[in-house]
C-alpha positions as CSV (number, residue, x, y, z in Angstrom):
1,M,161.8,199.7,174.5
2,I,163.4,201.3,172.3
3,E,166.0,198.9,170.5
4,N,168.1,197.5,173.4
5,A,167.6,200.4,176.1
6,A,167.5,199.3,179.4
7,E,164.2,200.6,180.3
8,A,161.3,202.4,178.5
9,Q,161.6,205.2,176.7
10,D,159.2,208.0,175.2
11,I,159.5,209.5,172.0
12,R,158.4,213.0,171.3
13,V,157.1,214.2,167.6
14,E,157.0,216.9,166.2
15,N,156.2,218.0,162.5
16,G,156.9,214.8,161.9
17,M,160.6,215.0,163.3
18,I,161.6,213.3,166.6
19,T,162.5,216.1,169.1
20,E,163.3,214.5,172.0
21,I,163.7,210.8,173.7
22,G,164.2,210.0,177.2
23,N,161.6,210.3,180.3
24,L,159.8,213.0,179.3
25,T,156.6,214.8,181.1
26,E,153.3,215.7,178.6
27,K,152.5,219.3,177.4
28,T,149.2,220.6,177.9
29,G,147.2,219.5,174.8
30,E,149.8,216.5,173.4
31,E,148.5,213.5,172.3
32,V,149.8,210.8,173.7
33,T,150.0,207.0,172.6
34,D,150.4,204.2,174.9
35,L,152.4,201.5,173.6
36,G,152.5,199.8,176.4
37,R,156.4,198.7,176.7
38,K,156.3,197.5,173.5
39,L,159.2,197.1,170.8
40,V,160.0,199.8,169.2
41,L,162.7,199.7,166.3
42,P,163.4,201.6,163.3
43,P,161.7,200.8,160.3
44,F,162.8,197.7,157.8
45,I,164.7,198.2,155.1
46,E,164.3,195.5,152.3
47,S,168.2,195.7,150.7
48,H,166.7,193.2,147.5
49,V,164.0,192.5,145.6
50,H,162.6,192.0,142.7
51,L,159.3,194.6,142.0
52,D,158.6,194.0,138.5
53,T,158.8,189.7,138.9
54,C,156.9,189.2,142.2
55,L,153.6,187.6,141.9
56,T,153.9,185.6,138.7
57,A,155.2,182.4,139.6
58,G,154.0,179.3,137.4
59,D,153.4,182.5,134.5
60,P,153.4,181.5,131.9
61,V,155.4,178.3,133.0
62,W,156.9,177.0,136.7
63,N,160.6,176.7,137.4
64,M,160.9,173.2,137.3
65,S,164.5,172.8,137.8
66,G,164.7,175.3,140.7
67,T,167.8,177.0,139.2
68,L,168.6,180.3,138.5
69,F,169.0,180.1,135.0
70,E,165.9,178.1,134.8
71,G,164.2,181.1,136.2
72,I,165.8,184.0,133.8
73,E,164.4,181.3,131.3
74,C,161.0,181.5,132.8
75,W,160.9,185.1,133.4
76,S,162.4,185.9,129.9
77,K,158.6,184.0,128.5
78,R,156.9,186.8,131.2
79,K,158.3,189.6,129.7
80,E,156.4,189.1,126.9
81,K,153.1,190.1,128.4
82,L,154.4,192.7,130.0
83,N,152.1,195.9,130.4
84,E,152.0,198.9,132.5
85,A,148.9,198.0,134.3
86,D,150.2,194.7,134.9
87,I,152.9,196.0,136.5
88,T,151.4,198.0,138.6
89,E,149.0,196.0,140.0
90,R,151.4,193.7,140.8
91,V,153.9,196.2,142.6
92,R,151.1,197.5,144.6
93,K,150.0,194.4,146.0
94,I,153.1,193.5,146.8
95,V,154.0,197.5,148.4
96,R,151.1,196.7,150.6
97,M,152.2,193.7,151.6
98,Y,156.0,195.2,152.8
99,A,153.8,198.4,154.3
100,S,152.1,195.7,156.6
101,N,155.0,194.0,157.6
102,G,157.2,197.1,158.9
103,V,159.0,197.9,155.6
104,Q,159.3,202.1,154.8
105,F,162.3,201.3,152.4
106,I,162.7,198.8,149.1
107,R,165.5,198.8,147.0
108,T,164.2,197.3,143.5
109,H,166.0,195.6,141.2
110,I,163.9,196.2,137.5
111,D,164.9,194.3,134.5
112,V,166.0,196.5,131.4
113,T,166.9,194.1,128.9
114,D,163.9,194.9,127.5
115,P,163.7,197.0,124.6
116,S,160.6,198.5,125.8
117,L,162.4,199.1,129.0
118,M,158.4,199.3,130.2
119,A,159.1,197.8,133.7
120,M,161.5,200.8,134.6
121,K,159.1,203.5,132.8
122,T,156.2,201.9,135.2
123,M,158.5,201.6,138.6
124,I,159.8,205.0,138.1
125,R,156.2,206.3,137.9
126,L,155.3,204.1,141.0
127,R,158.2,204.9,143.1
128,D,156.4,208.7,142.9
129,E,152.9,207.3,143.5
130,L,153.7,205.4,146.6
131,K,155.9,207.7,148.3
132,D,153.9,208.3,151.3
133,I,154.2,204.7,152.6
134,M,157.4,203.3,150.7
135,E,160.5,205.0,149.7
136,I,161.7,203.0,146.5
137,Q,164.9,202.8,145.2
138,I,165.6,201.7,142.1
139,V,168.6,199.3,140.2
140,A,168.9,199.3,136.7
141,F,169.2,195.8,136.2
142,P,170.6,194.1,133.2
143,Q,169.2,190.3,133.9
144,E,170.1,189.1,130.5
145,G,174.0,190.8,130.7
146,I,174.9,194.0,129.8
147,L,177.7,192.9,126.8
148,S,176.1,189.1,125.9
149,Y,172.1,191.0,125.7
150,P,171.4,193.0,122.4
151,N,172.2,196.8,122.7
152,G,172.5,195.9,126.5
153,K,174.9,199.1,127.2
154,E,172.3,201.3,125.1
155,L,169.7,199.9,127.8
156,L,171.4,200.2,130.8
157,T,172.3,204.0,130.0
158,E,168.8,204.7,128.8
159,A,167.3,203.2,131.6
160,V,170.0,205.2,134.3
161,D,169.5,208.7,132.7
162,M,165.6,208.0,132.4
163,G,166.1,208.4,136.1
164,A,167.0,204.8,138.1
165,D,168.3,205.4,141.8
166,A,171.7,202.6,140.7
167,V,173.4,200.8,138.2
168,G,173.2,197.3,137.8
169,A,175.2,194.5,136.2
170,I,175.3,190.4,136.0
171,P,178.9,189.4,135.7
172,H,178.4,185.4,136.3
173,F,175.7,185.1,133.1
174,E,177.5,187.0,130.6
175,F,179.2,184.9,128.1
176,T,182.6,184.9,128.7
177,R,184.9,185.9,131.6
178,E,186.6,189.1,129.5
179,Y,182.7,189.8,129.2
180,S,182.1,189.6,132.9
181,V,185.4,192.0,133.9
182,E,184.4,194.5,130.9
183,S,180.6,194.6,131.7
184,L,181.8,195.8,135.2
185,N,183.7,198.4,133.9
186,F,181.2,199.7,132.2
187,A,178.8,199.7,135.0
188,L,180.5,201.2,137.3
189,K,182.5,203.9,135.3
190,L,178.7,204.8,134.3
191,A,177.7,205.1,137.6
192,A,181.1,207.5,138.8
193,D,180.0,209.9,135.9
194,R,176.4,209.6,136.1
195,G,176.3,210.4,140.0
196,K,174.7,206.6,140.8
197,L,174.7,204.1,143.6
198,V,176.3,200.6,142.7
199,D,174.4,197.0,143.1
200,V,175.7,194.0,141.3
201,H,174.0,190.4,141.3
202,C,177.3,189.6,141.8
203,D,179.0,185.6,141.4
204,E,175.4,184.3,142.1
205,I,176.5,180.8,141.3
206,D,178.1,178.1,143.1
207,D,181.3,178.3,140.4
208,E,184.3,178.4,143.0
209,A,186.0,180.0,139.5
210,S,183.4,182.9,139.6
211,R,185.4,185.8,140.4
212,G,183.6,189.2,139.7
213,L,183.3,190.2,143.0
214,E,187.2,190.9,143.2
215,T,186.7,193.4,139.8
216,V,183.5,194.9,142.1
217,A,185.9,195.8,144.9
218,A,188.9,196.6,142.5
219,R,186.5,199.3,140.7
220,A,185.0,200.5,143.7
221,L,188.5,201.5,145.2
222,E,190.0,202.7,142.5
223,L,187.1,205.2,141.2
224,G,186.4,206.0,144.9
225,L,183.2,204.5,144.9
226,Y,183.7,203.0,148.8
227,D,180.6,202.5,150.1
228,K,178.2,203.8,146.8
229,V,179.2,199.8,145.8
230,T,176.9,196.8,146.6
231,A,177.8,193.3,146.2
232,S,174.0,190.9,146.2
233,H,174.4,187.7,146.8
234,T,178.2,186.5,146.3
235,T,177.4,182.9,146.4
236,A,180.6,181.5,144.6
237,M,182.1,183.3,148.0
238,H,180.4,180.3,149.7
239,S,183.1,177.5,147.5
240,Y,186.0,180.3,147.7
241,N,189.2,177.9,149.0
242,N,190.1,179.6,152.1
243,A,193.5,180.7,151.0
244,Y,192.1,183.2,148.0
245,V,189.6,184.6,150.2
246,L,191.8,185.6,152.6
247,R,193.9,187.4,150.0
248,L,190.2,188.7,149.0
249,M,189.6,190.3,152.5
250,R,192.0,192.2,152.5
251,L,191.2,194.1,149.1
252,L,186.9,194.0,150.3
253,K,188.2,196.1,153.4
254,M,190.3,198.5,151.6
255,S,186.9,199.0,148.8
256,R,184.5,199.4,151.4
257,I,181.8,198.3,149.8
258,N,178.2,196.7,151.0
259,F,177.1,193.0,151.0
260,V,173.4,191.8,150.8
261,S,172.9,188.1,151.0
262,N,169.5,186.6,150.4
263,P,169.3,183.2,152.4
264,L,165.5,182.5,151.5
265,V,166.7,182.5,147.8
266,N,170.4,181.6,147.7
267,T,169.7,178.3,149.8
268,H,167.0,177.7,147.2
269,L,168.3,178.5,144.1
270,Q,172.1,177.0,144.9
271,G,173.8,173.5,145.0
272,R,171.1,172.5,142.8
273,I,173.8,170.4,140.9
274,D,175.3,168.7,144.2
275,T,174.6,165.4,145.2
276,Y,176.6,165.2,148.5
277,P,177.5,167.2,149.9
278,K,175.2,169.5,149.7
279,R,176.7,173.5,149.0
280,R,173.9,175.5,151.2
281,G,175.3,178.4,148.8
282,V,175.4,181.4,151.5
283,T,177.7,183.9,151.2
284,R,180.0,183.8,154.1
285,V,178.4,186.6,156.0
286,K,179.4,185.7,159.8
287,E,182.8,185.8,158.1
288,L,182.5,189.5,156.8
289,L,180.9,190.6,160.0
290,A,183.6,189.8,161.5
291,E,185.6,192.1,159.5
292,G,184.1,195.0,159.7
293,L,182.6,194.7,156.1
294,N,178.2,196.0,155.9
295,V,176.1,193.1,154.9
296,S,172.0,193.6,155.0
297,F,170.2,191.0,154.3
298,G,166.6,190.7,151.3
299,N,163.7,188.6,150.1
300,D,165.0,188.5,146.9
301,D,161.9,187.3,145.4
302,I,159.2,187.1,146.3
303,F,156.5,184.2,144.7
304,D,157.9,184.7,140.8
305,P,160.2,182.3,138.7
306,W,163.2,181.9,141.3
307,Y,160.8,181.2,144.2
308,P,157.6,180.1,145.0
309,M,157.3,182.0,148.1
310,G,157.7,185.0,150.0
311,N,155.1,187.3,152.0
312,G,156.4,191.0,152.1
313,G,158.0,190.1,155.7
314,M,162.0,190.5,157.0
315,R,161.6,188.2,159.2
316,D,161.8,184.9,157.7
317,A,165.1,186.1,155.8
318,V,166.7,186.9,159.1
319,F,165.7,183.6,160.9
320,L,166.8,181.2,157.9
321,G,169.8,183.2,157.7
322,L,171.3,183.0,161.3
323,H,170.4,179.1,160.8
324,V,172.3,178.8,157.4
325,C,175.1,181.0,158.5
326,Q,175.4,179.4,162.1
327,M,175.0,182.7,163.5
328,M,173.0,180.9,166.7
329,G,174.8,182.9,169.5
330,Y,173.0,185.0,171.7
331,E,174.8,188.2,170.8
332,D,174.8,187.0,166.9
333,I,170.9,186.7,167.6
334,M,170.3,190.0,169.3
335,N,172.4,191.9,167.0
336,S,170.3,190.5,163.8
337,Y,167.7,193.1,163.7
338,K,170.6,195.1,162.2
339,L,170.7,193.4,159.4
340,I,167.3,194.4,158.2
341,T,167.4,198.1,159.3
342,H,170.7,200.0,160.5
343,N,173.0,198.1,157.9
344,A,170.6,198.0,155.2
345,A,170.1,201.7,155.7
346,R,174.0,201.3,154.9
347,T,173.4,199.7,152.2
348,L,171.4,201.9,150.6
349,S,172.8,205.2,152.0
350,V,169.9,206.5,153.6
351,T,171.4,207.0,157.6
352,E,171.6,210.7,157.5
353,R,167.8,210.4,158.2
354,Y,166.7,207.0,159.5
355,G,167.3,205.7,163.1
356,I,165.4,206.7,166.2
357,E,167.7,209.8,167.0
358,V,166.5,213.4,167.8
359,N,166.9,215.4,164.8
360,K,165.3,212.7,162.5
361,P,162.5,212.1,161.0
362,A,160.0,210.0,163.1
363,G,159.8,206.6,161.1
364,F,159.8,203.5,163.3
365,I,157.8,200.1,163.9
366,V,155.7,198.9,167.3
367,L,156.1,195.1,167.6
368,D,154.1,192.7,169.4
369,A,157.4,191.6,171.9
370,E,159.0,193.4,174.6
371,N,162.7,192.6,173.1
372,Y,163.8,191.5,170.1
373,Y,165.0,187.8,170.8
374,E,161.0,187.6,171.7
375,A,160.1,188.9,168.3
376,L,162.0,187.1,166.3
377,T,161.5,183.7,167.9
378,E,157.8,184.3,168.2
379,N,157.5,186.0,164.8
380,S,155.8,189.1,165.9
381,V,153.8,191.0,164.9
382,V,154.1,194.4,163.7
383,L,151.3,196.1,165.5
384,A,151.6,199.4,164.0
385,S,154.4,201.5,161.4
386,Y,154.8,205.0,161.6
387,K,156.6,206.8,158.8
388,D,157.0,211.0,159.5
389,G,155.4,210.7,162.7
390,R,152.1,209.1,160.6
391,K,150.8,205.5,160.8
392,I,150.6,204.4,157.6
393,A,149.9,200.4,158.3
394,E,148.6,198.6,161.6
395,N,147.5,194.7,162.5
396,I,145.5,193.4,165.7
397,P,147.0,189.6,166.5
398,G,144.9,186.9,165.9
399,E,143.8,185.4,169.4
400,G,144.9,181.9,169.0
401,K,143.2,178.8,171.4
402,V,144.3,175.3,172.6
403,F,141.8,173.1,173.6
404,S,143.1,170.8,176.4
405,A,142.0,169.6,179.1
406,S,145.6,169.5,180.8
407,L,146.6,173.2,179.9
């Protein structure tokens, strides 16, 4: 079954492209694979992850408070141990995990608050080396700030000119409100000048006075960047008063920017200073979608100073996100795959070559389920992943047994 198709259909692939979809007749000598009426979806997309920090939790210290800011402190210590071999080994392992879980596109944020830019140089090399199984998009991410870190502007510019695909920023971590605004002005102007995408770690804090989002949207509108800009996290929006959000929504719709929510990590990190009631700390996903804005989901972190779990799969982010955002209506559930497929493709600006459509690259995954509701609720395994018509990953479901005389 293809996405929400009413009946099973055939997909013809020739020279890595989808050439026909429908009830097809087998051609002479044609290789046919019977998928057994299993669910076929476009490949999953990871909209937001830090590949350079993955698999470093507890090295050299654990984040004991579970806060964003202690995580940054832990990572600052871990950066001292970075080298090319270390980064290469961890990234390759994570990419294999993602591939086995049906992911074929990754947007990764790479820390550039490092005078050596070791992680950026290594990731650019790996982007090319791993392209046969994964398309990787790199954001030059100033983890410790643009104005609040020595030579932050110069390092960010150097990383972008080195080959980053997108420009990042972290306004809520800058020393002052003035620095916050100036850092965003600088980052978006740099992107406009260099023809790059933008993805800002924006207002990832519980402080309702953190208002970087309005600046991001205003600059995206004024510079004509529109949907080339993404605001990630925006967790402060969870704490904004409704009157402000009502006014802000007008600007957000005019700007047409994308949003990425990371439910797993932000329910873990946010609300840490609350006693009770505790805030959920996830942005207003349901409301943004209702206003026609594009939202996708990401994992953010996998076993690193900010999140001590993760497996390279996308299902958990969707599953938890639906609960936390109270999007449990039938249509919400059935459409939630778009948060890690079509919506994410818009975020990464790859829609022209994404999707199960004629004349597009033959990229798709096969899940061990007949429909998406079943796949989500039963956490169905990705049986196979095809990229450009070539199988790049395969999983064989394990057999479970229950021993009971009553069953």
